[in-house]
C-alpha positions in Angstrom: 12.7 -3.3 12.6 13.4 0.1 11.2 11.8 0.7 7.8 13.1 4.2 7.0 11.7 6.0 3.9 13.1 9.3 2.7 10.1 11.3 1.5 10.2 14.5 -0.5 7.2 16.5 -1.6 7.3 19.4 -4.0 5.1 22.5 -4.1 4.6 23.7 -7.7 2.0 26.1 -9.2 2.9 25.8 -12.8 5.7 27.2 -15.0 3.6 29.8 -16.7 4.3 31.1 -20.2 2.2 31.5 -23.3 1.7 29.6 -26.5 -0.3 26.5 -27.3 -1.5 24.1 -24.7 1.3 21.7 -25.8 3.9 24.5 -25.2 2.5 25.1 -21.7 2.6 21.4 -20.9 6.2 21.3 -22.1 7.1 24.3 -19.9 5.6 22.6 -16.9 7.4 19.3 -17.5 10.8 21.1 -18.0 10.3 23.0 -14.7 9.2 19.8 -12.9 12.2 18.1 -14.2 14.5 20.8 -12.7 12.6 20.5 -9.4 12.9 16.8 -9.2 16.6 17.0 -10.1 17.0 19.4 -7.2 15.0 17.2 -4.8 17.1 14.2 -5.8 20.1 15.7 -4.0 18.4 14.5 -0.8 18.4 10.9 -2.2 14.7 10.3 -1.7 12.9 7.0 -1.9 9.8 8.8 -3.2 8.9 12.2 -4.5 5.3 13.5 -4.7 4.1 16.1 -7.2 0.8 18.1 -7.1 -2.5 17.6 -8.8 -2.6 18.1 -12.6 1.0 19.2 -12.3 1.7 18.7 -16.0 -1.3 20.8 -17.2 -1.3 23.6 -14.7 -2.2 26.8 -16.5 -4.6 25.1 -18.9 -8.3 25.7 -18.8 -10.9 23.1 -18.1 -11.8 22.9 -21.8 -8.2 21.9 -22.6 -7.9 19.1 -20.1 -9.4 16.4 -22.3 -7.0 17.1 -25.2 -4.0 17.2 -22.9 -4.9 14.0 -21.1 -2.5 11.1 -21.7 -2.4 7.4 -21.5 -0.3 5.6 -18.8 2.4 4.9 -19.9 2.7 8.0 -22.1 4.8 11.1 -22.8 4.6 12.5 -19.2 5.4 9.3 -17.4 8.2 8.5 -19.9 9.7 12.0 -19.6 9.7 12.0 -15.8 10.3 8.3 -15.5 13.9 8.9 -16.8 14.5 10.8 -13.5 13.3 7.8 -11.5 15.8 5.6 -13.2 18.6 8.2 -12.9 18.0 8.8 -9.2 16.6 5.4 -8.2 13.4 6.9 -6.7 9.7 6.5 -6.9 7.6 9.4 -8.2 3.9 10.3 -7.9 2.6 12.4 -10.7 -0.8 14.2 -10.6 -2.1 14.3 -14.2 -5.2 13.9 -16.4 -5.2 10.3 -17.6 -7.0 8.9 -20.6 -8.2 5.3 -20.5 -10.1 4.5 -23.7 -12.9 7.1 -23.9 -12.7 7.8 -20.1 -11.0 10.8 -18.6 -9.7 10.6 -15.0 -7.9 12.9 -12.5 -5.1 10.6 -11.5 -2.1 10.1 -9.4 0.4 7.8 -11.1 3.0 6.0 -9.1 6.3 5.3 -10.9 8.8 2.8 -9.6 12.5 3.3 -9.3 12.8 1.8 -12.8 10.6 4.6 -14.2 7.8 2.3 -15.0 4.2 2.9 -13.9 3.2 0.7 -10.9 -0.4 1.9 -11.1 -2.9 4.8 -10.9 -5.4 6.1 -8.4 -8.4 7.8 -9.9 -9.9 10.7 -7.9 -13.1 9.3 -6.3 -14.7 12.7 -5.7 -14.1 15.2 -8.6 -15.7 18.6 -8.2 -18.9 19.5 -10.0 -16.7 21.6 -12.4 -14.5 18.6 -13.1 -17.5 16.4 -13.8 -18.9 19.0 -16.2 -15.5 19.0 -17.9 -15.7 15.3 -18.5 -13.7 13.9 -15.6 -15.1 10.5 -14.6 -15.1 9.6 -10.8 -12.9 6.8 -9.7 -14.5 3.8 -7.9 -11.5 2.2 -6.1 -9.6 3.2 -3.0 -6.4 2.2 -4.6 -3.4 1.2 -2.5 -0.2 0.3 -4.4 2.9 -1.5 -3.2 6.2 0.4 -3.5 9.3 -1.5 -2.6 9.3 0.2 0.9 5.6 -0.4 1.8 2.0 0.3 0.9 1.0 3.6 -0.5 -2.5 5.2 -0.4 -3.8 8.2 -2.4 -6.2 11.1 -2.3 -6.6 14.1 -4.6 -7.8 17.6 -3.6 -11.6 17.5 -3.2 -11.3 13.9 -1.9 -10.2 15.3 1.4 -13.8 16.3 2.2 -15.0 12.7 2.0 -13.9 10.3 4.6 -14.7 7.2 2.6 -11.4 7.8 0.7 -9.3 7.8 3.9 -11.2 5.0 5.3 -10.7 3.0 2.1 -7.0 3.6 2.2 -6.8 2.6 5.8 -8.9 -0.6 5.2 -6.6 -1.5 2.3 -3.5 -1.3 4.4 -2.0 2.0 3.4 1.0 3.1 5.6 1.5 6.5 4.1 -1.1 8.5 2.1 0.0 10.9 -0.6 -2.3 13.9 -1.2 -1.8 15.8 -4.5 -3.9 18.9 -4.5 -4.7 22.4 -5.7 -6.0 23.4 -2.3 -4.2 23.1 1.0 -6.7 21.2 3.2 -5.5 22.8 6.4 -6.6 21.0 9.5 -7.9 18.1 7.5 -4.3 17.1 6.8 -3.8 16.4 10.5 -7.2 15.0 11.1 -6.8 12.3 8.4 -3.3 11.4 9.6 -4.6 11.2 13.2 -7.8 9.4 12.5 -6.5 6.9 10.0 -3.2 6.3 11.9 -1.0 6.8 8.9 1.6 9.3 7.6 0.1 12.0 5.4 2.2 13.7 2.7 0.7 16.5 0.8 1.9 18.2 -2.4 0.2 21.5 -2.9 0.4 23.9 -5.8 1.5 26.7 -3.5 3.8 26.7 -0.4 2.6 24.7 2.6 3.1 21.1 1.4 3.3 18.9 4.5 4.4 15.7 6.1 2.2 14.8 9.0 2.8 11.9 11.4 0.1 9.4 12.5 -0.6 11.4 15.6 -1.5 14.4 13.5 1.7 16.3 14.2 3.0 18.4 11.3 6.7 17.4 11.1 7.7 19.3 8.0 6.2 22.0 5.8 7.4 23.7 2.6 7.9 27.5 2.7 7.4 30.4 0.3 11.0 30.6 -0.8 11.8 26.8 -0.7 9.3 24.5 -2.4 10.7 21.2 -1.0 9.6 19.4 2.1 11.7 16.4 3.2 11.8 13.9 6.1 12.9 10.4 6.7 9.9 8.5 8.2 9.9 5.1 9.9 7.1 2.9 8.8 7.7 0.3 11.5 5.3 1.8 14.1 2.1 1.2 16.0 -0.3 3.7 17.5 -1.4 2.9 21.1 -3.5 4.4 23.9 -1.7 5.4 27.0 -4.1 3.4 29.2 -2.6 0.1 30.4 0.5 0.7 28.3 2.6 3.5 30.0 3.7 1.2 32.8 5.7 -0.7 30.1 7.6 2.3 28.8 10.4 2.1 31.4 11.2 -1.6 31.1 11.0 -1.3 27.3 13.4 1.6 27.2 15.7 -0.1 29.8 15.9 -3.2 27.5 16.1 -1.5 24.1 17.3 2.0 24.7 17.3 4.3 21.7 16.3 1.5 19.5 12.7 2.2 20.7 11.2 5.6 20.2 8.1 6.9 22.0 6.2 9.9 20.6 3.6 10.8 23.3 0.6 13.1 23.1 -0.7 13.5 26.6 -3.8 15.6 25.7 -5.0 12.9 23.3 -3.7 10.1 25.6 -2.0 8.4 22.7 1.5 7.6 21.6 3.4 6.2 18.6 5.9 3.4 19.2 8.6 3.2 16.6 11.1 0.4 16.4 14.6 1.3 15.2 15.9 -2.2 16.1 17.6 -4.1 13.3 15.6 -7.3 14.1 12.7 -6.5 16.5 9.6 -5.0 14.9 7.1 -2.7 16.6 4.6 -5.6 16.5 7.2 -7.8 18.2 7.3 -5.2 21.0 3.5 -5.2 21.3 3.6 -8.9 21.9 6.7 -8.9 24.2 5.3 -6.2 26.5 1.6 -7.1 26.1 0.7 -3.7 24.7 -2.7 -2.7 23.6 -2.7 -1.0 20.2 -5.3 1.7 19.7 -7.6 -0.4 17.6 -7.4 -3.3 20.1 -8.2 -1.0 22.9 -11.3 0.4 21.2 -12.4 -3.1 20.4 -12.0 -4.1 24.1 -13.9 -1.0 25.2 -16.8 -1.8 22.8 -17.0 -5.4 24.1 -16.9 -4.3 27.7 -19.7 -1.8 27.1 -21.8 -4.4 25.5 -21.2 -6.8 28.3 -22.2 -4.1 30.9 -25.5 -3.7 29.0 -26.0 -7.5 29.1 -25.7 -7.7 25.3 -22.8 -10.2 25.4 -21.0 -12.3 27.9 -18.5 -10.6 30.2 -14.9 -10.6 29.2 
């Protein structure tokens, strides 16, 4: 059953300007507001902003003073745009919780209210020296369209963050960052079988599908990247499944979509049917999802070694 989500990510490197730290934060927020307004012409379900987007241009020694509570001035200012355009928004920002300072991604709902925060699990040594405290949770939050996972910048070097998001049921992972991440964008999407959406402080923000294909990327002269993605999907191995493609397409036609990667011997099955889900198709045609196939292979290997009973 199609679960289409219109996703927009914005590349933003700071508004620049001089003056006090408060003035520079104000400049950033005003420019971000303009960019979100422009992005809203695409009628998105969710918009993602980069890491520390409201304090870009500030030095490490200024982060603590600029950090805000959630809710607070930044979430209230940008939350108005969520209400106006009926969209979710992810804000990368320094967050103050009591005496603790975090590098956070804050998810706002369509009503402009905070749904929750993810705290960067792996801050850099420089961030730690500046007082940023590591997060300890692989936070997955529920938007009205599905489950959202998170990662921030340096997190991309540590697989426990992606593994935690996958284990906690994330269907799409949003990556707010000051560095691109390159091939790792695609590796995480492929390995954790989820959509990967990056918001980078320069051009090159991406949307990557669960096979690791880059399906959209922002450009130097256009900071927006947008795609409608369908979260009703499963990832399967080609083995034992490709004989079912023809009868499945004969029955359901264009209400079933197959995205095949022959070199990797994998495919995504999307359901665009108004009533039949991808999991329903798995059951109807006795498909082996990728995770199920790996599980069967492990059991067969153990049985061949005499470690368990044969299947």
